[in-house]
C-alpha positions as a Markdown table, in Angstrom:
| # | Residue | x | y | z |
|---|---|---|---|---|
| 1 | Met | -0.3 | -0.2 | -0.2 |
| 2 | Lys | 1.1 | 3.9 | -0.8 |
| 3 | Asp | 1.7 | 5.4 | 2.1 |
| 4 | Leu | -0.5 | 8.4 | 3.5 |
| 5 | Pro | 0.5 | 11.5 | 3.2 |
| 6 | Ser | 1.4 | 13.7 | 5.7 |
| 7 | Leu | -1.4 | 15.4 | 7.3 |
| 8 | Thr | -0.6 | 19.5 | 7.3 |
| 9 | Asn | -3.6 | 22.0 | 6.6 |
| 10 | Asp | -2.0 | 22.3 | 3.6 |
| 11 | Asn | -2.8 | 19.0 | 2.0 |
| 12 | Leu | -5.8 | 18.0 | 3.7 |
| 13 | Tyr | -9.0 | 19.7 | 2.1 |
| 14 | Asn | -10.4 | 17.9 | 0.0 |
| 15 | Glu | -8.0 | 15.7 | -1.1 |
| 16 | Ile | -8.2 | 12.0 | -1.8 |
| 17 | Leu | -6.1 | 10.2 | 1.1 |
| 18 | Trp | -4.1 | 7.6 | -1.3 |
| 19 | Ser | -4.4 | 6.3 | -4.0 |
| 20 | Asn | -5.5 | 2.3 | -2.9 |
| 21 | Asn | -9.2 | 2.4 | -2.8 |
| 22 | Ile | -11.4 | -0.3 | -1.9 |
| 23 | Phe | -12.2 | -2.4 | -4.5 |
| 24 | Phe | -15.1 | -4.6 | -5.0 |
| 25 | Glu | -16.2 | -7.8 | -7.3 |
| 26 | Phe | -19.1 | -7.5 | -9.8 |
| 27 | Asp | -22.3 | -6.9 | -8.4 |
| 28 | Ser | -21.1 | -6.8 | -5.0 |
| 29 | Ile | -20.9 | -4.7 | -1.7 |
| 30 | Ala | -19.1 | -7.4 | 0.1 |
| 31 | Leu | -15.4 | -5.9 | 2.1 |
| 32 | Ser | -12.6 | -8.3 | 1.5 |
| 33 | Ser | -9.8 | -8.9 | 3.7 |
| 34 | Glu | -7.6 | -6.7 | 1.6 |
| 35 | Ser | -10.2 | -3.9 | 2.0 |
| 36 | Arg | -10.5 | -4.3 | 5.9 |
| 37 | Thr | -6.4 | -3.6 | 5.8 |
| 38 | Val | -7.5 | -0.6 | 4.0 |
| 39 | Leu | -10.3 | 0.5 | 6.3 |
| 40 | Asp | -8.5 | -0.6 | 9.4 |
| 41 | Asn | -5.1 | 1.9 | 8.6 |
| 42 | Leu | -8.1 | 4.7 | 7.5 |
| 43 | Ile | -9.2 | 3.8 | 11.1 |
| 44 | Lys | -5.9 | 4.7 | 12.5 |
| 45 | Leu | -5.6 | 7.9 | 10.8 |
| 46 | Met | -9.0 | 9.3 | 11.9 |
| 47 | Asn | -8.3 | 8.2 | 15.6 |
| 48 | Asp | -4.8 | 10.1 | 15.1 |
| 49 | Asn | -6.5 | 12.9 | 13.4 |
| 50 | Pro | -10.1 | 13.7 | 15.3 |
| 51 | Asp | -10.3 | 16.8 | 13.5 |
| 52 | Ile | -11.0 | 15.5 | 10.2 |
| 53 | Lys | -14.0 | 14.3 | 8.3 |
| 54 | Ile | -14.0 | 11.9 | 5.1 |
| 55 | Glu | -16.6 | 11.5 | 2.1 |
| 56 | Ile | -16.5 | 8.0 | 1.2 |
| 57 | Ser | -17.5 | 7.8 | -2.8 |
| 58 | Gly | -18.9 | 4.9 | -4.3 |
| 59 | His | -18.2 | 3.8 | -8.3 |
| 60 | Thr | -19.1 | 1.1 | -10.3 |
| 61 | Asp | -18.3 | -0.1 | -13.9 |
| 62 | Asn | -20.7 | 0.4 | -16.7 |
| 63 | Ile | -22.6 | -2.9 | -16.7 |
| 64 | Gly | -25.9 | -2.4 | -15.9 |
| 65 | Ser | -28.6 | 0.8 | -15.8 |
| 66 | Ala | -27.4 | 3.8 | -14.5 |
| 67 | Ala | -30.5 | 3.6 | -11.4 |
| 68 | Tyr | -29.3 | -0.2 | -10.5 |
| 69 | Asn | -25.5 | 1.3 | -10.7 |
| 70 | Gln | -26.5 | 4.5 | -8.5 |
| 71 | Lys | -27.9 | 2.3 | -6.1 |
| 72 | Leu | -24.6 | -0.1 | -6.1 |
| 73 | Ser | -22.4 | 3.1 | -5.4 |
| 74 | Arg | -24.3 | 3.9 | -2.9 |
| 75 | Ala | -24.4 | 0.7 | -1.1 |
| 76 | Arg | -20.6 | 0.2 | -1.4 |
| 77 | Ala | -19.9 | 3.7 | 0.4 |
| 78 | Lys | -22.2 | 2.6 | 3.2 |
| 79 | Ala | -20.6 | -0.6 | 3.3 |
| 80 | Val | -17.8 | 1.4 | 4.4 |
| 81 | Val | -19.7 | 4.4 | 6.6 |
| 82 | Asp | -21.2 | 1.0 | 8.5 |
| 83 | Tyr | -18.1 | -0.8 | 8.7 |
| 84 | Leu | -15.9 | 2.3 | 10.6 |
| 85 | Val | -18.7 | 2.8 | 12.6 |
| 86 | Glu | -18.7 | -0.7 | 14.2 |
| 87 | His | -15.0 | 0.3 | 14.4 |
| 88 | Gly | -15.4 | 3.4 | 16.8 |
| 89 | Ile | -15.6 | 6.2 | 14.3 |
| 90 | Asp | -18.2 | 8.6 | 15.2 |
| 91 | Arg | -21.1 | 8.8 | 12.1 |
| 92 | Ser | -20.5 | 12.2 | 11.9 |
| 93 | Arg | -17.4 | 12.7 | 10.8 |
| 94 | Leu | -18.4 | 10.2 | 8.0 |
| 95 | Ser | -20.6 | 11.2 | 4.6 |
| 96 | Tyr | -21.1 | 9.1 | 1.5 |
| 97 | Ile | -22.2 | 9.4 | -1.8 |
| 98 | Gly | -22.9 | 6.8 | -4.6 |
| 99 | Tyr | -21.7 | 8.2 | -8.4 |
| 100 | Gly | -22.9 | 5.0 | -9.8 |
| 101 | Phe | -20.3 | 4.9 | -13.5 |
| 102 | Glu | -20.3 | 9.0 | -14.2 |
| 103 | Lys | -16.7 | 8.9 | -12.7 |
| 104 | Pro | -14.6 | 5.8 | -14.2 |
| 105 | Ile | -11.1 | 5.6 | -13.6 |
| 106 | Ala | -10.1 | 3.4 | -16.3 |
| 107 | Thr | -11.8 | 2.0 | -19.5 |
| 108 | Asn | -15.3 | 0.0 | -18.9 |
| 109 | Asp | -14.2 | -1.8 | -22.5 |
| 110 | Thr | -11.9 | -4.2 | -20.5 |
| 111 | Glu | -12.5 | -6.5 | -17.5 |
| 112 | Glu | -9.5 | -5.4 | -15.8 |
| 113 | Gly | -10.7 | -1.7 | -16.7 |
| 114 | Arg | -14.2 | -2.4 | -14.9 |
| 115 | Gln | -12.6 | -4.0 | -11.9 |
| 116 | Leu | -10.5 | -0.7 | -11.5 |
| 117 | Asn | -14.0 | 1.4 | -11.4 |
| 118 | Arg | -15.9 | -1.0 | -8.9 |
| 119 | Arg | -14.5 | 1.1 | -6.0 |
| 120 | Val | -15.4 | 3.4 | -3.3 |
| 121 | Glu | -12.6 | 6.4 | -2.4 |
| 122 | Phe | -12.0 | 9.1 | 0.3 |
| 123 | Lys | -11.7 | 12.2 | 0.3 |
| 124 | Ile | -11.0 | 14.4 | 3.4 |
| 125 | Ile | -13.9 | 17.3 | 3.1 |
| 126 | Gln | -13.1 | 19.5 | 6.1 |
| 127 | Val | -10.1 | 20.0 | 8.6 |
| 128 | Asn | -11.9 | 21.6 | 12.3 |
């Protein structure tokens, strides 16, 4: 996993925390053991920096309808929120949104690209 960035006010606001997103299998919201490791690192980061708030954004590939993928992307983001809350992060520090297939990071023309698009990203949205 890529190292977490140095947390200073200069680089916190509206920054994606690191490039290792959480990835999902096709049509799934299940968190893998690798995903839990990423989330456990995020929990440590949030515990060490109690003033930050995080936006969790869910994404999908382009297989299926826009409406279905919107719901799936939101469910993926909520699964991450639920995990963080279950592990002690206050719900008020988290927001989530689903983008469906609106913001791909790779082509949807290949299976490899679609796998990269089935993800959740984290962004710091507030530093008190």
